[in-house]
Phi, psi and omega in degrees: 000321186297330182295316174301318175305306182300316182290328174293314176303313179301323182289314183296323182277348188301317180302316179296324179292316180296318180292322177299321177297313183290323180291320180298321183286321184295318179278349179261344184279118181301341182271353181277141172301324177303332184280354180275353179291134182307333180264007184304316187290326177292317179298314180299320180295317177302311178296321179297319177296314178302317181295317181294324181285333187257340186294157175270128186263111181270168183302125177285171173263156172293317173056041173263104184259318181216159173224158176256127178239106183051042179087354176260131182280121177249129179277145183240122175254119180269128179212160181263126180270314179226135182244104179260162181311321185247003183201148169252133170270118187249133178247147178245094185271133191263140176230139176206146178264355180274119184298315184297314183298316178301320179290328180287320181299323180297328186266005180275148185296150180268135181229133175258111178266117175266108183286164177287146170240072190219023175126323177262165178277168184291343180293351173300333181263026178306315185287330173300314182299306186300322179288319180297324186297345181288337183227008189209152165281117193245131177232149182217150172274118182248101187284141186269146173292123186300332179289347173270352183268113177302150179297336179295346179267007174078178182271175181230121182247166178304321179298320177302317177304308176301321181292317179299319178295317176297327177287322178296315177305312182295327174301307183289324179294323181292338184266311187256354188095318178195174181204182180243150181230132178244127171237138186240118178065236184317312186287005177294329184286307179291333178291311180302319182293316184298312182292328175297320183290322172301317178294321182296329181274354181085017179276171177288130182255156179302153182293333177207152164230129178255118182246128191237123167055040187245157180277059181296311180230092184287358176282340182277137176041058186301140177262183172301324179291317179298312186298325178295315181294324182285322190268346176256144182284163182301323189287328186294316179294319182295327186267341187243342183236000181257128180222166180264142182295130178299166186289344187270010178241154177305325185265033181308133175093345178289139177280129183217162163264102184300141180295333181290334177285323175300315183295324178296321179295320177299314185292322183298342182286328181218062183301323183291321181297318177291322177300319174294323182290324179287332181280333173289329174297324177292322182285329175292327174294325180290324184277348185080023183272083185295324183297315178296315178300321178293321184295320177298315182295318181299312180303310184282338169304313179290307186298318185275353178269111184234160180234162173276145180243139179306139188294319176302312178299309184296315177303313183294319175300316177302315186287313188286321191267317195247351173242319183252348181047052187294326181293313187281335181273349175080027182243017181267118179253130177242141176272127177284175179295334176270012178081010181273132178271125184234141178276134174282125180221094177305328180297343183282348175291119183241324190249006175259123175288148187231127172240136176241142181228130181232145171268133183300330178250028181295120182256011179249306175247108185291171182303132176087346182293318177281315178309328186302340185292328182294322173295319185290336176270067180296337182278352182266134175291151182301329182291345182259010185230141181208156177227142181226122176253131186266105177295133182080358184262142174265201184294308186284344180291338187280351182224002183206137175100194193296312179301317181292319186283324191264339187241306187286310185310308180303322179291316176298313181296317177299319180296315183299307184300316178302331186247020183272134180270105187283352187263001174306139184292135176268176181287136179250329179265170177238077182289156180290147183280080184248125178285124174258124181250128183288140182297139183265117185286159179288331181200182182296323184289340180269000186288132182237161174295133183296150173298140184250153179222145170273135181289156181293152180227121175248177179288351190232017185224154174201000000 
């Protein structure tokens, strides 16, 4: 019922939000008679703030069109490689007419970035992707808003997440021979499970996996996020935060953890900071500081854009990761895509190099939670394991912003390069760029690996 109330309220507020947007433009346009009022700038700033606080934030775009590589402008073409019911595997294909640059791009490692499914869209890692593109072939998991997924596509479980990751890794291995995997925050756990299961089966595992700011062992240095999950019962979450999608969305009737509740939780962690940020935005508009005002808009366009998560996945994550600690306790069983129940055994990983990254001031994944993965990878030699702590960095600073670009990325790049297999077979054929869409199963039991395709290769792209 709460979801319906929220949507009704949002619908009722929409005319006022639209009015605020129009009024802000009217009072700030120098050609408008209203702008001649001595209080016009203050009125425009007030209406602009009202609009920003009340508007509906839709999924942002990655909007990465070009990057600069050693002074050469590289064009980026974004496309979907695999379309699953709850996720798209998205590739950022690079193009250049410079022969030397093209030769350099062709020899670079392929990297799968597994983005969080924890409230925000994968575009939160835009800076991560843009930076990685300078030295890597980049793919990312772009998770879908559960309220847009019809009930006919079945439910989505934590096991399905693990199966998706395995399929995406296999897809890159089929193209490049092997790949590297980077997981940020929440996906460190299912990625760890996926690679462990692949190792247990004797399958080829990625050359390296980099885990950044994730709750591998949430018992260590518990944060406010951890404490909430630990101190409330499983039944509390099921009874208080799970609602059905209203009828005006494609996923009508699906049980979800709504994005607006997650967003409320994000804001509640630092309410004073957000209030100050919005007041600073108002003052920037009064001062005419367009650069600072635009920086505020860009941040909150991303921060306020949230998605719903399927209830089964959300609840299973709470229980598995934050309440029963099944990964670190060695009690986690995962149902594979073919219906087989398998135990997750990180000790079976032998040939995948492991790097963990933590922020010194991370208030979401506390100190030591991610580093715990190194000890669990007892089958990996010490020379293949490394840990990097980012001094002065919070959670977002380890994958976005100045600290990411200046401190974290150089370390991650060096780690990947040190463990890159240059003898991995490259593509020999030139298949047509034909999009293959995975069949959407009627439910979890019917899930099958998606059809895989090799992306097109031309003489001027990589």
